[in-house]
C-alpha positions in Angstrom: 134.4 104.8 107.9 134.5 101.9 105.4 132.9 98.6 106.3 136.2 96.8 106.6 137.5 99.4 109.0 134.3 99.2 111.0 134.5 95.4 111.2 138.1 95.6 112.5 137.2 98.3 115.0 134.2 96.4 116.4 136.1 93.1 116.4 139.0 94.7 118.4 136.6 96.5 120.8 135.0 93.1 121.6 138.3 91.4 122.0 137.8 89.0 119.1 140.9 87.9 117.2 141.0 88.1 113.5 141.6 84.3 113.5 138.4 83.7 115.5 136.4 85.9 113.1 137.8 84.4 110.0 137.2 80.9 111.3 133.6 81.7 112.2 133.0 83.2 108.8 134.6 80.2 107.1 137.1 82.4 105.2 140.9 82.5 105.1 142.6 84.9 107.5 144.1 86.6 104.4 140.6 87.2 103.0 139.6 88.8 106.3 142.7 91.0 106.2 141.8 92.2 102.7 138.3 93.0 103.9 139.5 94.9 107.0 142.1 96.8 104.8 139.4 97.8 102.4 140.7 95.8 99.5 137.4 93.9 99.3 134.4 96.2 99.7 131.5 94.4 97.9 129.6 92.0 100.2 126.7 89.7 99.9 124.0 90.8 102.4 124.0 87.3 103.9 127.7 87.6 104.6 127.2 91.0 106.3 124.4 89.5 108.4 126.8 86.6 109.4 129.5 89.1 110.4 127.0 91.2 112.4 125.5 88.2 114.1 129.0 86.9 115.2 130.0 90.4 116.4 126.7 90.7 118.3 125.7 93.9 116.6 122.9 95.2 114.3 124.0 95.1 110.7 123.5 98.8 110.3 126.4 99.3 112.8 128.8 97.9 110.1 128.1 101.1 108.1 129.2 103.3 111.0 129.2 107.1 110.3 128.6 106.4 106.6 125.1 105.5 107.5 124.6 109.0 108.9 126.1 110.5 105.8 123.8 108.4 103.6 120.8 109.5 105.7 121.7 113.1 105.2 122.1 112.7 101.5 118.8 110.8 101.4 117.1 113.7 103.3 118.5 116.2 100.9 117.3 114.2 97.9 113.8 114.0 99.5 113.8 117.8 100.0 114.8 118.3 96.4 112.1 116.0 95.1 109.5 117.8 97.3 110.6 121.2 95.8 110.4 119.7 92.3 106.9 118.3 93.1 105.8 121.7 94.4 107.0 123.4 91.2 105.3 120.7 89.1 102.0 121.2 90.9 102.2 125.0 90.4 102.9 124.5 86.7 100.1 122.1 86.4 97.7 124.5 88.2 98.8 127.3 85.8 98.3 125.1 82.8 94.8 124.2 84.1 93.9 127.9 84.4 95.2 128.5 80.9 93.0 125.7 79.6 90.0 127.1 81.4 90.7 130.6 79.9 91.0 129.1 76.4 87.8 127.2 76.8 86.1 130.4 77.8 87.5 132.2 74.8 86.3 129.4 72.5 82.8 129.7 74.0 82.8 133.5 73.5 83.8 133.0 69.9 81.2 130.4 69.3 78.4 132.7 70.6 79.6 135.5 68.3 79.4 133.3 65.2 
């Protein structure tokens, strides 16, 4: 759910009119309508805090289910990075073994000369 839809949903559940919210936020009713209809979707963090405070909610509630979606994507990204890190560590260890073997071969060649 988009933030604007979430704002409308929470506002309506709490019995707050759009006029009350717009007035409290010091914005025009038409601006609030554009926000709730998703026509405005970029917000200053302070503005979101002001909305959350007036609605009596935690700011994270404005993100609704999207927050869960973002968390799952974030978790998938973390898992991918962990896999990449594991592969990198294995490659690094293999390279280190190769370096040790090369150093041993150099020592053998030096002793034969």
